N, CA and C atoms of all chains as a GROMACS GRO file, in nm:
protein
  576
    1MET      N    1   0.415  -0.655   2.126
    1MET     CA    2   0.323  -0.547   2.085
    1MET      C    3   0.242  -0.497   2.205
    2SER      N    4   0.232  -0.367   2.221
    2SER     CA    5   0.162  -0.310   2.337
    2SER      C    6   0.011  -0.326   2.324
    3ASP      N    7  -0.060  -0.308   2.436
    3ASP     CA    8  -0.206  -0.314   2.437
    3ASP      C    9  -0.265  -0.206   2.346
    4THR      N   10  -0.208  -0.086   2.353
    4THR     CA   11  -0.258   0.025   2.272
    4THR      C   12  -0.247  -0.011   2.124
    5GLN      N   13  -0.135  -0.075   2.090
    5GLN     CA   14  -0.111  -0.115   1.951
    5GLN      C   15  -0.214  -0.221   1.910
    6ASP      N   16  -0.240  -0.315   2.002
    6ASP     CA   17  -0.341  -0.419   1.977
    6ASP      C   18  -0.477  -0.356   1.952
    7THR      N   19  -0.516  -0.263   2.037
    7THR     CA   20  -0.645  -0.196   2.025
    7THR      C   21  -0.652  -0.122   1.891
    8ALA      N   22  -0.541  -0.059   1.855
    8ALA     CA   23  -0.536   0.016   1.729
    8ALA      C   24  -0.556  -0.078   1.610
    9LEU      N   25  -0.494  -0.196   1.617
    9LEU     CA   26  -0.504  -0.290   1.505
    9LEU      C   27  -0.646  -0.348   1.496
   10LEU      N   28  -0.711  -0.368   1.612
   10LEU     CA   29  -0.850  -0.414   1.611
   10LEU      C   30  -0.940  -0.307   1.549
   11ARG      N   31  -0.917  -0.183   1.588
   11ARG     CA   32  -0.997  -0.071   1.536
   11ARG      C   33  -0.973  -0.058   1.384
   12LEU      N   34  -0.849  -0.077   1.342
   12LEU     CA   35  -0.814  -0.070   1.199
   12LEU      C   36  -0.892  -0.178   1.122
   13ALA      N   37  -0.895  -0.300   1.176
   13ALA     CA   38  -0.966  -0.411   1.110
   13ALA      C   39  -1.115  -0.379   1.100
   14GLU      N   40  -1.170  -0.315   1.205
   14GLU     CA   41  -1.312  -0.279   1.209
   14GLU      C   42  -1.342  -0.173   1.102
   15LEU      N   43  -1.255  -0.072   1.095
   15LEU     CA   44  -1.273   0.034   0.994
   15LEU      C   45  -1.266  -0.026   0.854
   16ARG      N   46  -1.173  -0.119   0.835
   16ARG     CA   47  -1.158  -0.180   0.702
   16ARG      C   48  -1.280  -0.263   0.664
   17ARG      N   49  -1.342  -0.328   0.762
   17ARG     CA   50  -1.466  -0.401   0.733
   17ARG      C   51  -1.574  -0.304   0.687
   18GLY      N   52  -1.580  -0.189   0.753
   18GLY     CA   53  -1.676  -0.085   0.714
   18GLY      C   54  -1.650  -0.038   0.571
   19ILE      N   55  -1.523  -0.019   0.537
   19ILE     CA   56  -1.485   0.024   0.401
   19ILE      C   57  -1.524  -0.082   0.299
   20ASP      N   58  -1.503  -0.209   0.334
   20ASP     CA   59  -1.537  -0.318   0.242
   20ASP      C   60  -1.688  -0.323   0.214
   21VAL      N   61  -1.769  -0.296   0.317
   21VAL     CA   62  -1.915  -0.294   0.299
   21VAL      C   63  -1.953  -0.182   0.202
   22LEU      N   64  -1.894  -0.063   0.223
   22LEU     CA   65  -1.923   0.050   0.135
   22LEU      C   66  -1.876   0.022  -0.008
   23ASP      N   67  -1.761  -0.045  -0.021
   23ASP     CA   68  -1.709  -0.077  -0.155
   23ASP      C   69  -1.805  -0.170  -0.231
   24ALA      N   70  -1.864  -0.265  -0.159
   24ALA     CA   71  -1.961  -0.355  -0.224
   24ALA      C   72  -2.081  -0.273  -0.273
   25GLN      N   73  -2.123  -0.173  -0.192
   25GLN     CA   74  -2.235  -0.088  -0.234
   25GLN      C   75  -2.194  -0.004  -0.356
   26LEU      N   76  -2.072   0.049  -0.352
   26LEU     CA   77  -2.022   0.130  -0.465
   26LEU      C   78  -2.023   0.048  -0.593
   27ILE      N   79  -1.977  -0.077  -0.584
   27ILE     CA   80  -1.971  -0.164  -0.702
   27ILE      C   81  -2.112  -0.188  -0.756
   28GLY      N   82  -2.207  -0.212  -0.667
   28GLY     CA   83  -2.346  -0.234  -0.710
   28GLY      C   84  -2.399  -0.115  -0.788
   29ILE      N   85  -2.374   0.005  -0.734
   29ILE     CA   86  -2.424   0.127  -0.801
   29ILE      C   87  -2.347   0.151  -0.931
   30LEU      N   88  -2.216   0.128  -0.929
   30LEU     CA   89  -2.136   0.144  -1.052
   30LEU      C   90  -2.186   0.048  -1.161
   31GLY      N   91  -2.225  -0.073  -1.120
   31GLY     CA   92  -2.280  -0.170  -1.216
   31GLY      C   93  -2.406  -0.115  -1.283
   32GLN      N   94  -2.496  -0.058  -1.201
   32GLN     CA   95  -2.618   0.003  -1.255
   32GLN      C   96  -2.583   0.121  -1.346
   33ARG      N   97  -2.484   0.201  -1.301
   33ARG     CA   98  -2.446   0.321  -1.377
   33ARG      C   99  -2.389   0.283  -1.514
   34PHE      N  100  -2.302   0.182  -1.516
   34PHE     CA  101  -2.244   0.142  -1.644
   34PHE      C  102  -2.352   0.080  -1.734
   35GLY      N  103  -2.454   0.019  -1.674
   35GLY     CA  104  -2.568  -0.032  -1.752
   35GLY      C  105  -2.636   0.083  -1.826
   36LEU      N  106  -2.661   0.193  -1.754
   36LEU     CA  107  -2.727   0.310  -1.816
   36LEU      C  108  -2.637   0.377  -1.918
   37THR      N  109  -2.508   0.391  -1.888
   37THR     CA  110  -2.419   0.459  -1.983
   37THR      C  111  -2.396   0.373  -2.109
   38ALA      N  112  -2.405   0.241  -2.093
   38ALA     CA  113  -2.396   0.154  -2.212
   38ALA      C  114  -2.515   0.181  -2.304
   39GLU      N  115  -2.633   0.201  -2.241
   39GLU     CA  116  -2.753   0.233  -2.320
   39GLU      C  117  -2.738   0.369  -2.388
   40VAL      N  118  -2.680   0.465  -2.315
   40VAL     CA  119  -2.654   0.598  -2.372
   40VAL      C  120  -2.561   0.583  -2.493
   41GLY      N  121  -2.457   0.503  -2.479
   41GLY     CA  122  -2.361   0.482  -2.588
   41GLY      C  123  -2.428   0.424  -2.712
   42LYS      N  124  -2.515   0.325  -2.689
   42LYS     CA  125  -2.585   0.258  -2.798
   42LYS      C  126  -2.676   0.358  -2.871
   43LEU      N  127  -2.750   0.434  -2.790
   43LEU     CA  128  -2.844   0.534  -2.844
   43LEU      C  129  -2.769   0.639  -2.926
   44LYS      N  130  -2.654   0.685  -2.873
   44LYS     CA  131  -2.576   0.786  -2.944
   44LYS      C  132  -2.525   0.732  -3.077
   45LYS      N  133  -2.483   0.607  -3.075
   45LYS     CA  134  -2.430   0.546  -3.197
   45LYS      C  135  -2.542   0.533  -3.302
   46GLU      N  136  -2.657   0.483  -3.257
   46GLU     CA  137  -2.771   0.463  -3.348
   46GLU      C  138  -2.817   0.594  -3.412
   47HIS      N  139  -2.802   0.705  -3.337
   47HIS     CA  140  -2.850   0.833  -3.388
   47HIS      C  141  -2.735   0.926  -3.427
   48SER      N  142  -2.618   0.867  -3.447
   48SER     CA  143  -2.499   0.941  -3.491
   48SER      C  144  -2.472   1.065  -3.406
   49LEU      N  145  -2.493   1.053  -3.274
   49LEU     CA  146  -2.457   1.162  -3.184
   49LEU      C  147  -2.312   1.141  -3.140
   50PRO      N  148  -2.236   1.249  -3.114
   50PRO     CA  149  -2.096   1.232  -3.075
   50PRO      C  150  -2.084   1.158  -2.940
   51PRO      N  151  -1.982   1.071  -2.925
   51PRO     CA  152  -1.972   0.994  -2.800
   51PRO      C  153  -1.949   1.082  -2.677
   52GLN      N  154  -1.878   1.196  -2.697
   52GLN     CA  155  -1.849   1.283  -2.584
   52GLN      C  156  -1.934   1.409  -2.593
   53ASP      N  157  -1.978   1.460  -2.479
   53ASP     CA  158  -2.064   1.578  -2.476
   53ASP      C  159  -2.009   1.672  -2.368
   54PRO      N  160  -1.921   1.767  -2.409
   54PRO     CA  161  -1.853   1.852  -2.310
   54PRO      C  162  -1.950   1.932  -2.222
   55ALA      N  163  -2.064   1.977  -2.278
   55ALA     CA  164  -2.158   2.057  -2.199
   55ALA      C  165  -2.218   1.971  -2.088
   56ARG      N  166  -2.259   1.849  -2.121
   56ARG     CA  167  -2.315   1.756  -2.022
   56ARG      C  168  -2.209   1.725  -1.914
   57GLU      N  169  -2.086   1.702  -1.958
   57GLU     CA  170  -1.979   1.668  -1.863
   57GLU      C  171  -1.952   1.783  -1.765
   58ALA      N  172  -1.951   1.906  -1.818
   58ALA     CA  173  -1.925   2.023  -1.733
   58ALA      C  174  -2.036   2.035  -1.628
   59GLN      N  175  -2.159   2.011  -1.673
   59GLN     CA  176  -2.278   2.016  -1.586
   59GLN      C  177  -2.266   1.908  -1.477
   60GLN      N  178  -2.226   1.788  -1.518
   60GLN     CA  179  -2.210   1.676  -1.423
   60GLN      C  180  -2.105   1.710  -1.318
   61MET      N  181  -1.990   1.762  -1.364
   61MET     CA  182  -1.880   1.790  -1.272
   61MET      C  183  -1.919   1.900  -1.173
   62ALA      N  184  -1.994   2.000  -1.219
   62ALA     CA  185  -2.038   2.108  -1.130
   62ALA      C  186  -2.134   2.051  -1.025
   63ARG      N  187  -2.225   1.964  -1.070
   63ARG     CA  188  -2.324   1.903  -0.980
   63ARG      C  189  -2.253   1.813  -0.877
   64ILE      N  190  -2.153   1.739  -0.923
   64ILE     CA  191  -2.078   1.649  -0.836
   64ILE      C  192  -2.007   1.728  -0.725
   65ALA      N  193  -1.948   1.841  -0.762
   65ALA     CA  194  -1.880   1.926  -0.662
   65ALA      C  195  -1.980   1.976  -0.558
   66GLU      N  196  -2.098   2.013  -0.607
   66GLU     CA  197  -2.204   2.065  -0.519
   66GLU      C  198  -2.253   1.956  -0.424
   67LEU      N  199  -2.282   1.838  -0.479
   67LEU     CA  200  -2.328   1.724  -0.398
   67LEU      C  201  -2.221   1.684  -0.296
   68ALA      N  202  -2.094   1.685  -0.340
   68ALA     CA  203  -1.983   1.646  -0.251
   68ALA      C  204  -1.977   1.742  -0.132
   69THR      N  205  -1.985   1.871  -0.160
   69THR     CA  206  -1.981   1.971  -0.053
   69THR      C  207  -2.094   1.944   0.047
   70GLY      N  208  -2.212   1.914  -0.005
   70GLY     CA  209  -2.327   1.883   0.080
   70GLY      C  210  -2.306   1.758   0.164
   71ALA      N  211  -2.225   1.664   0.112
   71ALA     CA  212  -2.200   1.536   0.181
   71ALA      C  213  -2.074   1.543   0.269
   72GLY      N  214  -2.017   1.664   0.284
   72GLY     CA  215  -1.896   1.680   0.366
   72GLY      C  216  -1.773   1.616   0.303
   73LEU      N  217  -1.777   1.605   0.170
   73LEU     CA  218  -1.669   1.539   0.096
   73LEU      C  219  -1.594   1.648   0.018
   74ASP      N  220  -1.461   1.644   0.018
   74ASP     CA  221  -1.382   1.741  -0.058
   74ASP      C  222  -1.423   1.734  -0.206
   75PRO      N  223  -1.474   1.846  -0.263
   75PRO     CA  224  -1.521   1.844  -0.402
   75PRO      C  225  -1.412   1.798  -0.501
   76ALA      N  226  -1.286   1.834  -0.473
   76ALA     CA  227  -1.177   1.795  -0.564
   76ALA      C  228  -1.158   1.643  -0.565
   77LEU      N  229  -1.172   1.580  -0.447
   77LEU     CA  230  -1.162   1.434  -0.438
   77LEU      C  231  -1.274   1.368  -0.519
   78ALA      N  232  -1.396   1.418  -0.498
   78ALA     CA  233  -1.512   1.362  -0.568
   78ALA      C  234  -1.494   1.377  -0.720
   79GLN      N  235  -1.448   1.495  -0.762
   79GLN     CA  236  -1.431   1.518  -0.906
   79GLN      C  237  -1.324   1.427  -0.964
   80ARG      N  238  -1.220   1.400  -0.886
   80ARG     CA  239  -1.113   1.312  -0.935
   80ARG      C  240  -1.168   1.170  -0.960
   81VAL      N  241  -1.248   1.123  -0.866
   81VAL     CA  242  -1.308   0.989  -0.880
   81VAL      C  243  -1.403   0.986  -1.002
   82PHE      N  244  -1.485   1.090  -1.015
   82PHE     CA  245  -1.579   1.093  -1.127
   82PHE      C  246  -1.509   1.112  -1.261
   83ARG      N  247  -1.396   1.182  -1.259
   83ARG     CA  248  -1.317   1.195  -1.382
   83ARG      C  249  -1.280   1.053  -1.432
   84ALA      N  250  -1.238   0.968  -1.338
   84ALA     CA  251  -1.202   0.829  -1.374
   84ALA      C  252  -1.323   0.754  -1.427
   85ILE      N  253  -1.439   0.774  -1.361
   85ILE     CA  254  -1.562   0.705  -1.406
   85ILE      C  255  -1.600   0.751  -1.546
   86ILE      N  256  -1.604   0.883  -1.565
   86ILE     CA  257  -1.649   0.939  -1.693
   86ILE      C  258  -1.550   0.904  -1.805
   87ASP      N  259  -1.420   0.913  -1.778
   87ASP     CA  260  -1.320   0.878  -1.880
   87ASP      C  261  -1.336   0.732  -1.925
   88THR      N  262  -1.362   0.646  -1.828
   88THR     CA  263  -1.379   0.504  -1.858
   88THR      C  264  -1.502   0.485  -1.947
   89VAL      N  265  -1.609   0.558  -1.914
   89VAL     CA  266  -1.732   0.550  -1.992
   89VAL      C  267  -1.709   0.599  -2.135
   90VAL      N  268  -1.641   0.714  -2.149
   90VAL     CA  269  -1.618   0.774  -2.281
   90VAL      C  270  -1.534   0.677  -2.366
   91GLN      N  271  -1.430   0.622  -2.304
   91GLN     CA  272  -1.345   0.522  -2.371
   91GLN      C  273  -1.430   0.407  -2.424
   92ASN      N  274  -1.523   0.361  -2.340
   92ASN     CA  275  -1.612   0.251  -2.377
   92ASN      C  276  -1.703   0.288  -2.494
   93HIS      N  277  -1.757   0.411  -2.490
   93HIS     CA  278  -1.846   0.456  -2.598
   93HIS      C  279  -1.772   0.458  -2.731
   94LYS      N  280  -1.644   0.502  -2.722
   94LYS     CA  281  -1.565   0.510  -2.846
   94LYS      C  282  -1.539   0.371  -2.903
   95GLN      N  283  -1.532   0.272  -2.812
   95GLN     CA  284  -1.505   0.135  -2.855
   95GLN      C  285  -1.630   0.065  -2.910
   96VAL      N  286  -1.750   0.117  -2.871
   96VAL     CA  287  -1.877   0.052  -2.912
   96VAL      C  288  -1.883   0.035  -3.064
   97MET      N  289  -3.575   1.827  -3.722
   97MET     CA  290  -3.539   1.705  -3.647
   97MET      C  291  -3.651   1.601  -3.660
   98SER      N  292  -3.615   1.477  -3.690
   98SER     CA  293  -3.715   1.372  -3.712
   98SER      C  294  -3.776   1.327  -3.580
   99ASP      N  295  -3.889   1.259  -3.590
   99ASP     CA  296  -3.957   1.204  -3.472
   99ASP      C  297  -3.867   1.105  -3.399
  100THR      N  298  -3.798   1.023  -3.478
  100THR     CA  299  -3.708   0.923  -3.417
  100THR      C  300  -3.600   0.993  -3.336
  101GLN      N  301  -3.549   1.102  -3.393
  101GLN     CA  302  -3.445   1.180  -3.326
  101GLN      C  303  -3.500   1.241  -3.196
  102ASP      N  304  -3.624   1.291  -3.204
  102ASP     CA  305  -3.691   1.346  -3.085
  102ASP      C  306  -3.702   1.240  -2.976
  103THR      N  307  -3.749   1.122  -3.015
  103THR     CA  308  -3.767   1.012  -2.920
  103THR      C  309  -3.633   0.975  -2.859
  104ALA      N  310  -3.529   0.974  -2.942
  104ALA     CA  311  -3.395   0.939  -2.894
  104ALA      C  312  -3.348   1.041  -2.790
  105LEU      N  313  -3.374   1.169  -2.817
  105LEU     CA  314  -3.329   1.274  -2.724
  105LEU      C  315  -3.406   1.268  -2.593
  106LEU      N  316  -3.534   1.233  -2.600
  106LEU     CA  317  -3.613   1.216  -2.477
  106LEU      C  318  -3.558   1.100  -2.395
  107ARG      N  319  -3.528   0.990  -2.465
  107ARG     CA  320  -3.474   0.871  -2.398
  107ARG      C  321  -3.336   0.904  -2.336
  108LEU      N  322  -3.257   0.981  -2.409
  108LEU     CA  323  -3.125   1.022  -2.359
  108LEU      C  324  -3.141   1.103  -2.230
  109ALA      N  325  -3.237   1.196  -2.230
  109ALA     CA  326  -3.260   1.280  -2.111
  109ALA      C  327  -3.302   1.193  -1.993
  110GLU      N  328  -3.384   1.091  -2.022
  110GLU     CA  329  -3.433   0.999  -1.919
  110GLU      C  330  -3.317   0.918  -1.860
  111LEU      N  331  -3.232   0.865  -1.948
  111LEU     CA  332  -3.116   0.788  -1.903
  111LEU      C  333  -3.024   0.877  -1.818
  112ARG      N  334  -3.008   1.001  -1.860
  112ARG     CA  335  -2.920   1.092  -1.786
  112ARG      C  336  -2.977   1.125  -1.648
  113ARG      N  337  -3.109   1.133  -1.637
  113ARG     CA  338  -3.169   1.154  -1.504
  113ARG      C  339  -3.138   1.035  -1.415
  114GLY      N  340  -3.146   0.916  -1.474
  114GLY     CA  341  -3.113   0.794  -1.399
  114GLY      C  342  -2.968   0.795  -1.352
  115ILE      N  343  -2.878   0.839  -1.440
  115ILE     CA  344  -2.735   0.847  -1.405
  115ILE      C  345  -2.715   0.949  -1.292
  116ASP      N  346  -2.785   1.061  -1.300
  116ASP     CA  347  -2.771   1.165  -1.196
  116ASP      C  348  -2.816   1.113  -1.059
  117VAL      N  349  -2.921   1.032  -1.057
  117VAL     CA  350  -2.970   0.974  -0.931
  117VAL      C  351  -2.862   0.882  -0.872
  118LEU      N  352  -2.804   0.797  -0.959
  118LEU     CA  353  -2.699   0.705  -0.913
  118LEU      C  354  -2.576   0.782  -0.866
  119ASP      N  355  -2.545   0.893  -0.936
  119ASP     CA  356  -2.427   0.973  -0.896
  119ASP      C  357  -2.446   1.032  -0.757
  120ALA      N  358  -2.568   1.076  -0.727
  120ALA     CA  359  -2.594   1.130  -0.592
  120ALA      C  360  -2.573   1.019  -0.488
  121GLN      N  361  -2.614   0.896  -0.520
  121GLN     CA  362  -2.594   0.783  -0.428
  121GLN      C  363  -2.444   0.754  -0.413
  122LEU      N  364  -2.373   0.757  -0.525
  122LEU     CA  365  -2.227   0.732  -0.521
  122LEU      C  366  -2.157   0.834  -0.431
  123ILE      N  367  -2.196   0.961  -0.446
  123ILE     CA  368  -2.135   1.068  -0.365
  123ILE      C  369  -2.162   1.043  -0.216
  124GLY      N  370  -2.285   1.004  -0.184
  124GLY     CA  371  -2.319   0.977  -0.044
  124GLY      C  372  -2.231   0.868   0.014
  125ILE      N  373  -2.213   0.760  -0.061
  125ILE     CA  374  -2.131   0.648  -0.014
  125ILE      C  375  -1.983   0.688  -0.009
  126LEU      N  376  -1.938   0.762  -0.112
  126LEU     CA  377  -1.798   0.809  -0.111
  126LEU      C  378  -1.773   0.897   0.011
  127GLY      N  379  -1.872   0.979   0.048
  127GLY     CA  380  -1.858   1.064   0.166
  127GLY      C  381  -1.836   0.980   0.292
  128GLN      N  382  -1.917   0.874   0.305
  128GLN     CA  383  -1.902   0.782   0.419
  128GLN      C  384  -1.765   0.714   0.414
  129ARG      N  385  -1.726   0.674   0.292
  129ARG     CA  386  -1.600   0.602   0.275
  129ARG      C  387  -1.480   0.690   0.314
  130PHE      N  388  -1.482   0.814   0.268
  130PHE     CA  389  -1.371   0.903   0.302
  130PHE      C  390  -1.372   0.935   0.452
  131GLY      N  391  -1.490   0.932   0.514
  131GLY     CA  392  -1.496   0.948   0.660
  131GLY      C  393  -1.419   0.835   0.729
  132LEU      N  394  -1.441   0.712   0.684
  132LEU     CA  395  -1.372   0.596   0.743
  132LEU      C  396  -1.222   0.598   0.712
  133THR      N  397  -1.186   0.630   0.588
  133THR     CA  398  -1.043   0.630   0.554
  133THR      C  399  -0.968   0.744   0.625
  134ALA      N  400  -1.039   0.854   0.653
  134ALA     CA  401  -0.975   0.962   0.730
  134ALA      C  402  -0.942   0.910   0.870
  135GLU      N  403  -1.034   0.829   0.927
  135GLU     CA  404  -1.010   0.768   1.059
  135GLU      C  405  -0.893   0.671   1.052
  136VAL      N  406  -0.888   0.593   0.944
  136VAL     CA  407  -0.776   0.500   0.924
  136VAL      C  408  -0.644   0.579   0.921
  137GLY      N  409  -0.643   0.690   0.847
  137GLY     CA  410  -0.523   0.772   0.834
  137GLY      C  411  -0.477   0.826   0.970
  138LYS      N  412  -0.575   0.870   1.049
  138LYS     CA  413  -0.545   0.927   1.181
  138LYS      C  414  -0.485   0.818   1.272
  139LEU      N  415  -0.549   0.702   1.270
  139LEU     CA  416  -0.505   0.588   1.352
  139LEU      C  417  -0.363   0.546   1.313
  140LYS      N  418  -0.338   0.540   1.182
  140LYS     CA  419  -0.205   0.499   1.134
  140LYS      C  420  -0.098   0.598   1.179
  141LYS      N  421  -0.133   0.726   1.172
  141LYS     CA  422  -0.038   0.830   1.210
  141LYS      C  423  -0.008   0.820   1.361
  142GLU      N  424  -0.114   0.805   1.440
  142GLU     CA  425  -0.098   0.797   1.586
  142GLU      C  426  -0.011   0.678   1.628
  143HIS      N  427  -0.021   0.570   1.550
  143HIS     CA  428   0.052   0.448   1.586
  143HIS      C  429   0.171   0.422   1.495
  144SER      N  430   0.212   0.527   1.424
  144SER     CA  431   0.329   0.520   1.336
  144SER      C  432   0.326   0.403   1.239
  145LEU      N  433   0.205   0.375   1.187
  145LEU     CA  434   0.192   0.271   1.083
  145LEU      C  435   0.212   0.339   0.948
  146PRO      N  436   0.268   0.269   0.847
  146PRO     CA  437   0.290   0.333   0.716
  146PRO      C  438   0.156   0.370   0.650
  147PRO      N  439   0.150   0.487   0.582
  147PRO     CA  440   0.023   0.531   0.522
  147PRO      C  441  -0.028   0.434   0.415
  148GLN      N  442   0.063   0.366   0.345
  148GLN     CA  443   0.022   0.276   0.237
  148GLN      C  444   0.046   0.132   0.282
  149ASP      N  445  -0.045   0.042   0.242
  149ASP     CA  446  -0.037  -0.098   0.283
  149ASP      C  447  -0.060  -0.184   0.158
  150PRO      N  448   0.048  -0.221   0.087
  150PRO     CA  449   0.035  -0.292  -0.042
  150PRO      C  450  -0.045  -0.422  -0.031
  151ALA      N  451  -0.030  -0.496   0.081
  151ALA     CA  452  -0.102  -0.623   0.096
  151ALA      C  453  -0.253  -0.598   0.101
  152ARG      N  454  -0.293  -0.499   0.181
  152ARG     CA  455  -0.435  -0.463   0.192
  152ARG      C  456  -0.488  -0.417   0.056
  153GLU      N  457  -0.410  -0.336  -0.014
  153GLU     CA  458  -0.453  -0.285  -0.145
  153GLU      C  459  -0.473  -0.396  -0.246
  154ALA      N  460  -0.380  -0.492  -0.247
  154ALA     CA  461  -0.389  -0.604  -0.341
  154ALA      C  462  -0.516  -0.685  -0.312
  155GLN      N  463  -0.543  -0.704  -0.183
  155GLN     CA  464  -0.662  -0.777  -0.138
  155GLN      C  465  -0.788  -0.702  -0.182
  156GLN      N  466  -0.789  -0.570  -0.164
  156GLN     CA  467  -0.904  -0.489  -0.202
  156GLN      C  468  -0.930  -0.499  -0.352
  157MET      N  469  -0.821  -0.486  -0.430
  157MET     CA  470  -0.835  -0.488  -0.576
  157MET      C  471  -0.888  -0.623  -0.625
  158ALA      N  472  -0.841  -0.732  -0.563
  158ALA     CA  473  -0.888  -0.866  -0.601
  158ALA      C  474  -1.037  -0.879  -0.569
  159ARG      N  475  -1.076  -0.829  -0.450
  159ARG     CA  476  -1.216  -0.837  -0.407
  159ARG      C  477  -1.305  -0.752  -0.500
  160ILE      N  478  -1.255  -0.635  -0.539
  160ILE     CA  479  -1.330  -0.546  -0.626
  160ILE      C  480  -1.356  -0.612  -0.762
  161ALA      N  481  -1.254  -0.679  -0.815
  161ALA     CA  482  -1.269  -0.748  -0.944
  161ALA      C  483  -1.376  -0.858  -0.932
  162GLU      N  484  -1.373  -0.928  -0.818
  162GLU     CA  485  -1.468  -1.037  -0.794
  162GLU      C  486  -1.610  -0.983  -0.782
  163LEU      N  487  -1.627  -0.877  -0.700
  163LEU     CA  488  -1.759  -0.816  -0.682
  163LEU      C  489  -1.811  -0.760  -0.815
  164ALA      N  490  -1.720  -0.698  -0.892
  164ALA     CA  491  -1.759  -0.640  -1.021
  164ALA      C  492  -1.813  -0.748  -1.113
  165THR      N  493  -1.742  -0.859  -1.121
  165THR     CA  494  -1.785  -0.970  -1.207
  165THR      C  495  -1.925  -1.015  -1.164
  166GLY      N  496  -1.946  -1.025  -1.034
  166GLY     CA  497  -2.077  -1.064  -0.981
  166GLY      C  498  -2.186  -0.964  -1.016
  167ALA      N  499  -2.148  -0.834  -1.029
  167ALA     CA  500  -2.246  -0.729  -1.059
  167ALA      C  501  -2.259  -0.704  -1.209
  168GLY      N  502  -2.197  -0.789  -1.291
  168GLY     CA  503  -2.204  -0.774  -1.437
  168GLY      C  504  -2.127  -0.653  -1.486
  169LEU      N  505  -2.027  -0.614  -1.407
  169LEU     CA  506  -1.946  -0.496  -1.440
  169LEU      C  507  -1.808  -0.544  -1.481
  170ASP      N  508  -1.752  -0.484  -1.588
  170ASP     CA  509  -1.617  -0.519  -1.632
  170ASP      C  510  -1.519  -0.497  -1.516
  171PRO      N  511  -1.450  -0.602  -1.470
  171PRO     CA  512  -1.358  -0.587  -1.355
  171PRO      C  513  -1.252  -0.480  -1.378
  172ALA      N  514  -1.204  -0.467  -1.502
  172ALA     CA  515  -1.100  -0.367  -1.531
  172ALA      C  516  -1.153  -0.225  -1.510
  173LEU      N  517  -1.279  -0.203  -1.549
  173LEU     CA  518  -1.341  -0.071  -1.529
  173LEU      C  519  -1.351  -0.041  -1.380
  174ALA      N  520  -1.401  -0.139  -1.304
  174ALA     CA  521  -1.418  -0.122  -1.160
  174ALA      C  522  -1.283  -0.093  -1.095
  175GLN      N  523  -1.181  -0.167  -1.135
  175GLN     CA  524  -1.048  -0.148  -1.076
  175GLN      C  525  -0.992  -0.010  -1.109
  176ARG      N  526  -1.021   0.039  -1.229
  176ARG     CA  527  -0.971   0.171  -1.268
  176ARG      C  528  -1.033   0.279  -1.178
  177VAL      N  529  -1.164   0.266  -1.152
  177VAL     CA  530  -1.232   0.362  -1.067
  177VAL      C  531  -1.178   0.355  -0.924
  178PHE      N  532  -1.159   0.233  -0.874
  178PHE     CA  533  -1.108   0.217  -0.737
  178PHE      C  534  -0.962   0.259  -0.723
  179ARG      N  535  -0.888   0.244  -0.832
  179ARG     CA  536  -0.750   0.295  -0.832
  179ARG      C  537  -0.752   0.445  -0.799
  180ALA      N  538  -0.844   0.517  -0.865
  180ALA     CA  539  -0.856   0.662  -0.843
  180ALA      C  540  -0.897   0.691  -0.699
  181ILE      N  541  -0.991   0.610  -0.647
  181ILE     CA  542  -1.037   0.631  -0.508
  181ILE      C  543  -0.922   0.606  -0.411
  182ILE      N  544  -0.854   0.494  -0.428
  182ILE     CA  545  -0.747   0.455  -0.334
  182ILE      C  546  -0.629   0.552  -0.344
  183ASP      N  547  -0.592   0.592  -0.466
  183ASP     CA  548  -0.481   0.688  -0.482
  183ASP      C  549  -0.512   0.819  -0.411
  184THR      N  550  -0.637   0.863  -0.423
  184THR     CA  551  -0.678   0.988  -0.359
  184THR      C  552  -0.667   0.975  -0.208
  185VAL      N  553  -0.709   0.859  -0.157
  185VAL     CA  554  -0.703   0.833  -0.013
  185VAL      C  555  -0.558   0.832   0.035
  186VAL      N  556  -0.471   0.761  -0.038
  186VAL     CA  557  -0.330   0.750   0.001
  186VAL      C  558  -0.265   0.890   0.003
  187GLN      N  559  -0.294   0.967  -0.100
  187GLN     CA  560  -0.244   1.104  -0.109
  187GLN      C  561  -0.285   1.184   0.015
  188ASN      N  562  -0.411   1.166   0.054
  188ASN     CA  563  -0.465   1.235   0.171
  188ASN      C  564  -0.396   1.192   0.300
  189HIS      N  565  -0.372   1.061   0.312
  189HIS     CA  566  -0.305   1.009   0.432
  189HIS      C  567  -0.165   1.068   0.443
  190LYS      N  568  -0.098   1.080   0.328
  190LYS     CA  569   0.038   1.134   0.329
  190LYS      C  570   0.038   1.280   0.372
  191GLN      N  571  -0.073   1.349   0.340
  191GLN     CA  572  -0.083   1.492   0.374
  191GLN      C  573  -0.122   1.513   0.520
  192VAL      N  574  -0.183   1.410   0.583
  192VAL     CA  575  -0.232   1.424   0.722
  192VAL      C  576  -0.118   1.468   0.814
   0.00000   0.00000   0.00000
């Protein structure tokens, strides 16, 4: 293996450590987020509100695209990730 | 609308503000994460490494499940969200 290849693999390992640190932060925030959405689900059930709220979701998705653009993140990528988060939450609310 | 219903709607609005704050944090971290994965993609391309790395992915998914459990988050939920993140990243690497 060449020196350049060695350097590349070291840099790759370094980048991956950085990604792992961010993933731990993401998990921490997701944990807090699912805590709040579980409370939302409970509240909706107690007050016979529908588990899904298309107006709120549309508002969230628009805000996410806006925040993503501000963070230099492709809005479509951000929306795809949040689609997975929101779908998981809605599924959970239906199961409550 | 009853008082209880009013109180519930106020609480719902409060919970949603909390969710919006966490979403802004998630977007910020996702922005940093996609910055690092874009660098990984560039490095892989320059050194003719394959865009997808099943061993690394399996390791990430196992770690995510472990971190999720530690954060009181359902590991399956966390993995579903990260599946979306990783798939988006892999798609991007292939397009680079």
